[in-house]
N, C-alpha and C positions, 0 to 999 in steps of 0.2 A: 525579779520575774519582770523580765523584758517587757514590753511593750506590746501589746497584737496588733496590727492591721485587721479591721474588719474580714478582710477575707480569709488572714490567715485562722483569725476565729472560726471562721466558718469550716475550710480546711478540718482543722484538731478538732473540732465536734462531733464532727463527722468520718474523720479518718486517722484519729490519734490512736485505736487499736492498732488497725492497717498497719500504720507507722513504726509500734511499737513492735509489730511482730515481726517484723522485714526487719529494724536493727538489732531484734534480738537473733534471728538467725545467723546476721551476720556478725556477733559476739559484739555489737555497741551499744552502750546503755546511754540514751538523751539526761541532759543533766534536769530535764523539767517531764516529766514523764507523759503527765499532764497534757502537755504541749510540744510534742516531738517537732514538730513541723514548724519552722522557724520563720521568719518573715521573708527571707532572701530564698529559702523555697518555694514559699509560697509565692511567689511575684515570678521568677522562672514556671510555675506551673501555670499559674495565669496566665503568662506571654505565648505556652505552648501550648493551651486552650483557645486561645485565640487565634493561634498560624492555624491551628485543627478545623476551627469556624471557619475562618476565611477559607482553606483549601476545601470543604466541604460546599462552600458555597459558590465557589467557582466551579466544581463538580455538578452541581443541580442545575446552574444556571447555564452552563454552557451551550453555546448555541453561535453555528457558522453566521447566520442572516441578520440576528440579532442580539450581538456581544454585552452583556451587560456592565456596568463598571468596574466589579469584580472581576472579572472576562479581561479587560481593560488592563487592568492594575499586574494582572496576571503576568500577560503576555508581554506587556514591559518590560518587568522586570526579566522573564525569562530570555527574553533578547538580548538586556543588557549582560545577566552573566553569560550565556550564550557566546555572544562576541569577544568577552574576555579568556572566556575559558578555549575557545578556539585560536587566538592569537597566541596562547600563553602557553597553553597544555598541546595542541595540532590534533594530530588524527587520533581517534577513540574517543576525545572529548567526551563524546555526548552522554556516555556513562556517569561522566563524574557531576554533571550539570546540578544534579538533583541534590547531593551533597552538598557543596557550595552553596548552593541555593538557601535552605534551609538553615545553614548556618549564618546565611550571609542575613535573614531577617528576623532569623533568632538572635543575634545580634545587636542587629539594630532597633529591633524592639525592646530589648534588654537596658539596653542603652537609654532610648527615651522614653520609658517608662516610667525613668525617675521627676521627667516635667510635670508630672502629674501630682498637686499637691497632694501630700498625704500616701504617696507610694515611697519608693525605695528604688536605685539604680541597683541590680542586681551586680553588674559589673564591674561595681565600684566594690566589691569584695572579692580579695584574691584567689579564693578559694573557685570562683566560677571560670575567670576567664584560664585558670588552671587546668580546670574540666574539660572545657573546649580545649587548649590547648593541648591536653592528652589524650584527648577522642581525633585530634586531626591527625596526630603523630604515629598513633595507631593506625588510623584509615589510611594514610599515605604507604604508609611502610607494607601492609597486608595487599595495598593494591601494586606495589613494586614488586611484592615477592608473584603477585598472581600474573603482572606481564609477563615477568623475565627468568620465574623458578629460581632454581639455585644460582642463575647469572645472575641472579640482584647482587649477590655477595661481592662480585667486582666493583660495586659504586666506593665498597669501602677500601678499595686493595690499591688503587690508584691505578695509572696506564703503563707502570715500570713493577715486575714482578719481584725484583731485589729491593724495592721500598715501602714493599706491601708490610712489613710489621710493623713500621714506623706509622704506615699510613692509616692503619686498619684501627688505633686507638683516639688517632686525630679526626677519623671520618666519624666513629660513636660518639665523640667528644659534640663535634661538628650538630650532629645531627638531636643529639638531647638539649643541648642551647639553644635549639628553634623552641624545645615545647618553654622554657624559660624566657625568650625573645616574644612570643605569641602571650603570653602572661602577664609580662612586665609590662609591653607596650600597652595592650589594651586596657590595664587594670590600673596604670598608673593617670593614663587621660582623665579618664571616669573620674576616677578620684580625685584629682585636681580639680576638673570641671565642677564636682560637684560640692568641694571645699569652697570655691571660689562661688560661684554662685549663691550658698548658704552663707556667707563671710557679707559678700554685699547683702544680699535680704537685711540680715540684721544690722545692719550701720544704715542701710538708705532703702527704706522698704518701697518707695515708689519710683518707676521712671529708670535709674538707671539699674536695675537689678535686671531690665529686660534684654539689656542688650548683652547680659550673661548667658540669659536662656538660648537667644540667638547663637550666640558663642557653643554652648553645649550641644543646640540641636547640629550645628556644624561639624561639631566635634564627632558626634556619635555618628553620623553619617557617615565620616573618611575615615574612625576607626574598623568600623564593621568594614567597610569597602576596603581596607588596606588587608584586616585580616582574612578573608577571601582572596585576595589576591594572591598573598602570601602562600596559603594553602593550596592554591592552584598551581602556582610555581613549583612548589615541593612534591605536587602530584606530576605535572610533567617531569619532572625531573627523576623521580622513581620510576615514572614506566616507561622512560625511554631507551630506546635498543641500539642505543648508537654511541655504548660507554668504551 
């Protein structure tokens, strides 16, 4: 039986029955029914709770005259994401800002939580980046259909009608490959960062690992930012009208 983190044990103590009921509805059976919530899912739930608490704090302390630290951080994040979205997506970017902002912050916190002793980096497991990539894929496809209607299919047919039968399978494969690209890029970088940090902590526990902790921090920020930028690029392409 795998070792549980304290937060995982807490979740299983109170919500194991609920988790098993949900899994049963999906015809899934956990390996350990008494502990259906694993450490990775627990870390994701913890990050989601931290995000929720942050947004609630921003809302209840919102002030024009005396903005607090949480509001300053929120405004800074909103400004950075909005500037990037405006330059990449263009007109109508505002409706996509909430999604890409939440994705960016969620990935960033999932990347960074592994720096805390006794915690695990969720994005160092392939199914977490895969879930985020799949969600982003479905989101930008939905927004593309919403913006262009049936005309969205033109993106997959190419500019010349007689090469459409050739372009259609190529474009479908290209779009599906985006899921793989987003998944592998995030997973590989975070897995390698965790592995290198752990290796140097095992070999030289004092001093040297601090350099790799700093490297892990930098990689965490860059990978979250790159994921967000790619999501914006895909949204911009999907919702453009000049195909």
